[in-house]
C-alpha positions in Angstrom: 0.2 0.1 0.2 1.1 3.8 -0.4 3.0 4.7 2.8 0.5 6.9 5.4 2.2 10.0 4.6 1.7 9.5 1.1 -2.2 9.1 1.8 -2.5 12.3 4.0 -0.5 14.2 2.1 -3.0 14.0 -0.6 -5.5 15.0 1.7 -3.2 18.1 2.8 -2.1 19.5 -0.5 -5.6 19.0 -1.9 -6.8 21.0 0.9 -4.8 23.7 -0.3 -7.0 24.2 -3.6 -10.4 24.6 -1.8 -12.9 27.1 -3.4 -11.6 30.6 -2.3 -13.5 31.7 1.3 -13.5 28.2 2.6 -11.7 28.1 5.8 -7.8 26.1 4.5 -7.1 25.5 8.4 -10.3 23.2 8.6 -10.1 21.6 4.9 -6.8 20.4 5.8 -7.7 18.9 8.9 -11.1 17.1 7.4 -9.2 16.1 3.9 -5.9 14.9 6.0 -8.4 12.6 8.1 -10.5 11.9 5.1 -7.7 10.7 2.8 -6.6 7.9 5.7 -9.8 7.1 7.2 -10.4 3.8 5.1 -7.7 2.4 6.8 -9.7 2.1 10.3 -10.4 -1.3 8.8 -7.2 -2.2 10.5 -8.6 -2.2 13.8 -10.9 -5.1 12.4 -7.7 -7.5 12.7 -7.9 -6.8 15.9 -11.4 -8.0 16.6 -10.8 -10.9 14.6 -12.3 -9.8 11.4 -10.4 -12.2 8.3 -8.1 -9.6 6.7 -9.6 -11.0 3.4 -13.5 -10.3 4.3 -15.7 -7.5 3.3 -14.7 -5.9 6.6 -11.3 -6.8 6.5 -8.4 -4.5 5.4 -9.4 -2.9 1.9 -13.0 -4.4 2.0 -15.8 -1.9 2.4 -14.1 1.1 4.4 -12.4 1.8 0.9 -15.7 1.7 -1.3 -16.4 4.3 -3.7 -19.9 4.3 -1.9 -18.4 4.6 1.6 -15.7 7.6 0.2 -18.7 9.6 -1.2 -20.7 9.5 1.9 -17.5 10.1 4.1 -16.9 13.4 1.5 -20.0 14.6 2.0 -20.1 14.5 5.5 -16.5 16.1 5.8 -17.5 18.9 3.1 -20.8 19.5 5.6 -18.4 20.0 8.9 -15.9 22.4 6.6 -18.3 24.8 5.4 -20.5 24.4 8.5 -23.0 27.7 8.4 -19.9 29.9 6.6 -23.0 31.2 4.2 -21.2 30.0 1.0 -22.5 30.4 -2.5 -24.1 26.9 -3.9 -21.3 26.9 -6.2 -18.5 26.7 -3.9 -20.5 24.3 -1.7 -20.5 22.4 -4.9 -16.9 22.4 -5.4 -16.3 22.0 -1.9 -18.2 18.9 -2.0 -16.8 17.1 -5.1 -13.2 18.0 -3.7 -14.0 16.5 -0.3 -15.3 13.1 -2.2 -12.2 13.2 -4.6 -10.1 13.2 -1.4 -11.8 10.1 0.3 -12.2 7.9 -2.9 -8.0 8.8 -3.6 -7.1 6.4 -1.1 -9.1 3.2 -2.6 -7.5 3.9 -6.1 -4.2 4.5 -4.6 -4.1 1.6 -2.6 -5.8 -0.6 -5.7 -2.6 1.2 -8.0 -0.1 -1.1 -6.0 2.4 -3.4 -7.0 0.8 -6.0 -4.9 -2.2 -7.2 -2.9 -5.4 -8.6 -3.3 -7.3 -5.7 -4.7 -9.6 -3.2 -3.3 -13.6 -3.3 -2.7 -13.9 -0.2 -4.3 -17.5 -1.4 -5.5 -18.6 -3.1 -2.1 -21.4 -3.4 -1.0 -22.9 -4.2 -4.3 -20.0 -6.3 -5.6 -17.8 -8.5 -3.6 -14.9 -8.5 -6.2 -11.6 -7.1 -5.1 -10.4 -4.5 -7.9 -6.4 -4.1 -9.1 -6.1 -1.6 -11.6 -4.2 -2.9 -15.1 -1.7 0.2 -14.2 0.0 0.1 -10.5 3.0 2.1 -10.4 3.1 2.4 -6.8 5.6 -0.2 -5.6 5.4 -2.1 -2.2 8.9 -3.8 -0.7 8.7 -7.1 -1.1 12.7 -7.8 0.1 13.5 -8.3 3.5 16.7 -8.2 5.5 19.9 -6.2 3.3 17.5 -5.9 0.8 14.9 -4.1 2.4 16.3 -0.4 2.4 17.3 -0.7 -1.2 13.4 -1.5 -1.5 11.9 1.3 0.5 14.0 3.4 -1.6 12.4 2.7 -4.6 9.0 2.7 -3.2 10.1 6.2 -1.9 10.6 7.3 -5.4 7.9 5.4 -7.1 5.3 7.7 -4.6 7.5 10.6 -5.2 7.3 10.1 -9.0 3.5 9.0 -9.6 1.8 10.8 -6.5 3.5 13.3 -5.1 4.8 15.3 -8.4 1.9 15.3 -10.1 0.0 16.2 -6.8 2.1 19.3 -6.2 2.0 20.1 -9.9 -1.9 20.1 -9.9 -1.9 22.2 -6.7 0.7 25.0 -8.1 -1.3 25.1 -11.5 -4.3 26.2 -9.4 -2.3 28.6 -7.2 -0.6 29.9 -10.4 -4.6 30.5 -12.0 -5.8 32.1 -8.9 -3.1 34.4 -9.2 -3.2 35.5 -12.5 -7.0 35.2 -13.6 -9.1 38.5 -13.1 -10.6 39.5 -9.9 -13.9 39.2 -11.7 -13.8 35.6 -12.5 -12.5 34.6 -9.0 -15.5 35.7 -6.5 -14.4 36.7 -3.2 -16.5 36.3 -0.2 -15.3 39.5 0.9 -17.5 40.7 -2.1 -20.7 38.9 -1.1 -20.9 39.9 2.4 -20.1 43.6 0.5 -22.8 43.3 -1.6 -25.8 42.4 1.5 -27.9 45.0 2.4 -27.3 46.4 6.0 -29.7 45.7 8.7 
């Protein structure tokens, strides 16, 4: 599986791309939790749940359905009663769902494993993506260090680099776009009639 750092980093970096006017601090915390939360199923092994069962590791907690529900809840926690426009709420919600779904997709892109229950509970089959660039170390002993270095390099190139490039593009766009294309919460507050 991708390292916990990589899963968490997806949420932290994606939180920097939330719509303007949305709390980045709150988004960072919620998105970081959303990006690692599917691995809560590891606690099931302590309770004796079989590793390959639907409630086992990479089972239903890694499904798209559970991720979307968690994303909806996460977005609601973030925007609360901020009075955001419908467009910003929809954008935030889609982003939160994408962050939650990313965990299962990254796990399905690993070089080894029994697959991920992306479509549970509708289909029990575990899915492995046809392209699996995220290396999981198999070596032991002296070869483990080299295998770990390969894994880190693979994660840097296949996850971290595209993630930072994408967030950088959003940041540059926001800096260069004309102000009228980027609605600001302060503007909407200024337009409200005073009581």
